[in-house]
C-alpha positions in Angstrom: -232.8 48.1 -74.9 -231.6 50.7 -77.5 -228.8 48.3 -78.6 -231.3 45.4 -79.1 -233.6 47.7 -81.1 -230.8 48.9 -83.4 -229.7 45.3 -83.9 -233.2 44.3 -84.8 -233.6 47.2 -87.3 -230.3 46.4 -88.9 -231.2 42.7 -89.2 -234.6 43.5 -90.8 -233.0 46.0 -93.2 -230.5 43.4 -94.3 -233.2 40.8 -94.7 -235.3 42.9 -97.0 -232.5 44.7 -98.9 -231.3 43.4 -102.3 -229.5 44.7 -105.4 -231.5 45.6 -108.5 -229.5 44.7 -111.6 -229.7 45.3 -115.4 -228.5 42.8 -118.1 -224.8 43.1 -119.1 -225.6 41.7 -122.6 -228.6 41.4 -124.9 -228.4 38.6 -127.5 -230.9 39.0 -130.3 -231.9 35.6 -131.9 -233.8 34.8 -135.1 -237.3 34.1 -133.8 -238.8 33.5 -130.4 -236.5 31.6 -128.1 -238.0 28.3 -126.9 -235.2 26.5 -125.2 -231.6 27.1 -124.1 -228.6 25.1 -122.8 -225.0 25.8 -122.0 -222.1 23.7 -123.3 -218.7 25.1 -122.3 -218.7 28.7 -123.8 -221.5 28.0 -126.2 -225.1 29.2 -125.5 -227.3 26.9 -127.6 -230.7 28.4 -128.4 -233.8 26.9 -130.0 -236.2 29.2 -131.9 -239.7 29.0 -133.4 -238.1 29.9 -136.8 -236.7 26.4 -137.4 -233.3 27.2 -136.0 -230.7 26.1 -133.5 -228.3 29.0 -133.0 -225.0 28.8 -131.2 -223.7 31.9 -129.5 -220.2 32.2 -128.1 -220.6 34.5 -125.1 -216.9 35.0 -124.7 -216.4 36.1 -128.3 -219.8 37.7 -128.2 -220.9 36.4 -131.6 -222.9 33.6 -133.2 -220.6 30.8 -134.4 -223.1 28.3 -135.8 -226.6 27.9 -137.1 -228.6 24.8 -138.0 -231.7 25.3 -140.1 -234.3 22.6 -140.2 -236.3 21.8 -143.4 -239.7 23.5 -143.6 -242.9 21.5 -142.8 -246.5 21.6 -144.0 -248.9 23.1 -141.6 -252.6 22.1 -141.3 -253.4 24.4 -144.3 -250.8 22.7 -146.5 -248.4 25.7 -146.5 -244.7 25.3 -146.0 -243.6 26.9 -142.7 -240.5 26.8 -140.5 -240.9 24.3 -137.7 -240.8 25.4 -134.1 -237.7 24.0 -132.4 -238.7 23.6 -128.8 -235.8 21.6 -127.4 -232.1 21.5 -128.0 -228.9 20.0 -126.5 -225.3 19.2 -127.2 -222.9 16.5 -126.2 -219.3 16.3 -127.6 -219.7 17.2 -131.3 -223.4 16.3 -131.6 -226.3 18.8 -131.5 -229.8 17.7 -130.8 -233.0 19.3 -132.1 -236.6 18.4 -131.3 -239.2 20.2 -133.4 -242.9 20.0 -134.5 -243.6 18.1 -137.6 -246.8 20.0 -138.6 -248.8 16.8 -138.2 -251.1 16.1 -135.3 -248.8 17.3 -132.5 -246.1 14.7 -133.3 -242.4 15.6 -133.5 -239.4 15.4 -135.6 -236.1 14.8 -133.9 -232.7 15.4 -135.5 -229.0 15.1 -134.6 -226.3 17.1 -136.3 -222.7 16.0 -136.2 -219.9 17.7 -138.2 -222.3 19.3 -140.5 -224.4 16.2 -141.2 -228.1 16.4 -140.2 -229.7 13.0 -139.5 -233.4 12.5 -138.7 -234.2 10.2 -135.8 -237.9 10.6 -135.5 -240.7 11.8 -137.8 -244.5 12.1 -137.5 -245.1 8.5 -138.6 -243.7 7.3 -135.3 -246.4 9.4 -133.6 -244.4 10.6 -130.6 -245.8 13.7 -128.9 -242.5 14.7 -127.1 -241.9 18.1 -125.5 -238.3 17.9 -124.3 -235.2 16.0 -125.2 -231.7 15.8 -123.6 -228.6 13.6 -124.3 -227.8 11.1 -121.6 -224.7 10.2 -123.5 -223.7 10.1 -127.2 -225.9 7.0 -127.9 -228.9 7.8 -125.7 -231.6 10.5 -125.5 -234.1 11.0 -122.8 -237.5 12.3 -123.9 -240.4 13.8 -122.0 -243.8 13.1 -123.6 -247.0 15.2 -123.2 -248.6 12.1 -121.7 -246.1 12.3 -118.8 -244.1 9.3 -120.1 -240.3 9.1 -119.9 -238.7 7.5 -123.0 -235.1 6.5 -123.4 -234.2 6.5 -127.1 -231.2 4.7 -128.8 -229.6 7.0 -131.3 -227.9 4.2 -133.3 -230.9 1.8 -133.5 -233.5 4.6 -133.6 -235.6 2.6 -131.2 -237.0 3.0 -127.6 -235.2 1.3 -124.8 -237.9 1.9 -122.3 -241.2 3.9 -121.9 -242.4 4.6 -118.4 -245.7 6.2 -117.4 -245.0 8.4 -114.5 -248.6 9.4 -113.6 -251.8 10.5 -115.3 -251.1 14.2 -115.2 -249.8 16.2 -118.2 -246.0 16.6 -118.5 -244.4 20.0 -118.0 -240.7 19.7 -117.9 -237.7 17.5 -116.8 -234.1 18.2 -115.7 -231.1 16.0 -115.4 -228.8 16.0 -112.5 -225.1 16.8 -112.9 -223.9 13.4 -114.0 -227.1 12.6 -115.9 -227.7 9.5 -113.8 -231.1 10.8 -112.6 -233.9 13.1 -114.0 -236.7 14.9 -112.2 -240.0 15.1 -114.1 -242.6 17.8 -113.4 -246.3 17.7 -114.3 -249.5 19.7 -113.8 -250.4 17.9 -110.5 -247.4 19.4 -108.7 -245.9 16.0 -108.0 -242.2 15.5 -109.0 -240.9 12.1 -110.0 -237.2 11.3 -109.9 -236.2 8.5 -112.2 -233.0 6.5 -112.9 -232.2 7.8 -116.4 -230.7 4.5 -117.6 -233.6 2.2 -116.4 -236.6 4.5 -116.1 -237.2 3.3 -112.6 -238.9 5.8 -110.3 -236.5 6.2 -107.3 -238.4 8.9 -105.4 -241.7 10.8 -105.5 -241.6 14.4 -104.2 -244.9 16.0 -103.2 -246.6 18.3 -100.7 -245.0 21.6 -101.7 -246.6 22.5 -105.1 -250.3 22.0 -105.4 -250.6 22.9 -109.1 -248.7 22.7 -112.3 -244.9 22.9 -112.0 -243.8 24.7 -115.2 -240.0 24.2 -114.9 -237.5 22.3 -112.8 -233.8 22.3 -112.2 -231.6 19.6 -110.6 -228.1 20.3 -109.3 -226.2 18.1 -106.8 -229.0 16.8 -104.5 -231.2 19.9 -104.8 -234.3 20.4 -107.0 -236.1 23.7 -107.6 -239.5 24.0 -109.2 -241.4 26.9 -110.7 -245.1 26.6 -109.7 -248.4 27.9 -111.1 -249.4 28.1 -107.5 -246.9 31.0 -107.0 -244.6 28.7 -105.0 -240.9 28.4 -105.9 -240.3 25.0 -104.5 -237.0 23.6 -103.2 -236.5 19.9 -102.5 -233.7 17.8 -101.2 -233.7 14.8 -103.6 -232.1 12.5 -101.0 -234.4 13.1 -98.1 -237.5 14.1 -100.0 -238.0 17.1 -97.7 -239.2 20.3 -99.3 -240.0 24.0 -98.7 -240.9 27.0 -100.9 -240.6 30.7 -101.4 -243.8 32.6 -102.1 -244.1 34.6 -105.2 -246.6 37.3 -106.2 -247.5 35.8 -109.6 -247.3 32.5 -111.5 -243.7 31.3 -111.5 -242.7 30.3 -115.0 -239.0 29.6 -114.7 -236.3 28.6 -112.2 -232.6 27.9 -112.1 -230.0 26.7 -109.6 -226.4 27.9 -109.4 -223.8 25.1 -109.8 -223.1 25.0 -106.0 -226.9 25.3 -105.3 -226.1 28.1 -102.9 -228.3 30.4 -105.0 -231.7 29.8 -106.6 -233.5 31.9 -109.2 -237.2 32.3 -109.7 -239.4 34.4 -112.0 -241.4 35.8 -109.2 -243.6 38.6 -110.4 -245.8 39.9 -113.2 -243.1 42.2 -114.4 -240.9 39.3 -115.6 -238.2 40.1 -113.1 -235.9 37.4 -111.8 -235.4 37.1 -108.1 -232.2 35.6 -106.8 -232.2 34.0 -103.3 -229.7 32.4 -101.0 -231.2 28.9 -101.1 -230.7 27.9 -97.4 -231.8 31.2 -95.8 -234.3 32.2 -98.5 -232.9 35.7 -98.3 -233.4 37.6 -101.6 -230.0 39.0 -102.7 -230.8 40.4 -106.2 -233.6 41.3 -108.6 -232.8 41.2 -112.3 -234.8 43.6 -114.4 -235.0 43.8 -118.2 -236.9 40.8 -119.5 -239.8 42.0 -121.5 -241.9 38.8 -122.0 -242.8 35.7 -120.0 -239.7 33.9 -118.9 -239.1 30.4 -120.1 -235.5 29.6 -119.2 -232.9 30.5 -116.5 -229.5 29.0 -116.9 -226.5 29.6 -114.5 -223.0 29.5 -116.0 -221.3 29.8 -112.6 -222.1 31.4 -109.2 -222.4 34.9 -110.7 -223.1 34.7 -114.5 -226.5 33.5 -115.7 -228.6 33.7 -118.8 -232.4 34.1 -119.3 -234.8 33.8 -122.2 -238.4 34.6 -122.7 -241.2 34.5 -125.3 -239.4 37.0 -127.5 -236.2 37.2 -129.5 -233.9 38.5 -126.7 -231.7 36.4 -124.5 -230.2 38.3 -121.6 -226.9 37.8 -119.8 -226.5 38.9 -116.2 -223.7 39.3 -113.7 -224.6 39.2 -110.0 -221.3 40.9 -109.1 -221.5 43.9 -111.5 
């Protein structure tokens, strides 16, 4: 009986024990960070000060900066546009920004120092997020919850698909960019074929409110829910489960293997790291000062996070 009791105590202590970690690096950006992606050793950051900044985390320094032209606000004053989505493929950088006119966007690509505008306010596109599918195609998520595939060379839409009637929140591409998962305020997730726009699977039943952020690695999808649920779906089977948080969950990220999943789980802006299959919490990352908006894993141990301020943090789960 004593042996059983000791075994149970040890099991429960292991289940509820986790490591509390501090950031190993703080990167100060010019403005409030709005979006962030990794490309090789480059951390590419969007700010509300009209900038795309490239930080080499191995050299620990900024190596590139793209400044967008100022736009006129509703008062007619020239201001720096908010860059709210960025990406990179090969030698091209992608920037999606506000135009200062009616919620419509400007979209730019920069290649070898040459900045080319692909969209302006006259096109009247209210996009929130943009990502390269390949060098010639960009996937856009519109506020109206429409998915748009855009041709970089012709500057025209290839398709526009209405996913449902709820407001768009976020989308994420899978590893080979063949599929994308779209999140919206209803809690329903739609997986589409990125080349055709065809809806291949609808995921529902786990989140019952807005899903702020999603990630998509291998066949696994994680979702950050306003309903305090960190959702985890299998994209092949459609089966889902969740981890309960104590506050609105604003951000999520999956490690490359999907063995670990991260959620912003509490009101203190801490990041909780879980073993995905067992849902056992293995680490809590403390140091983010504002509401989290992005969590990006480099590998199984190194990850980056950004929030509604000018500090991007780097973490090591093995420190």
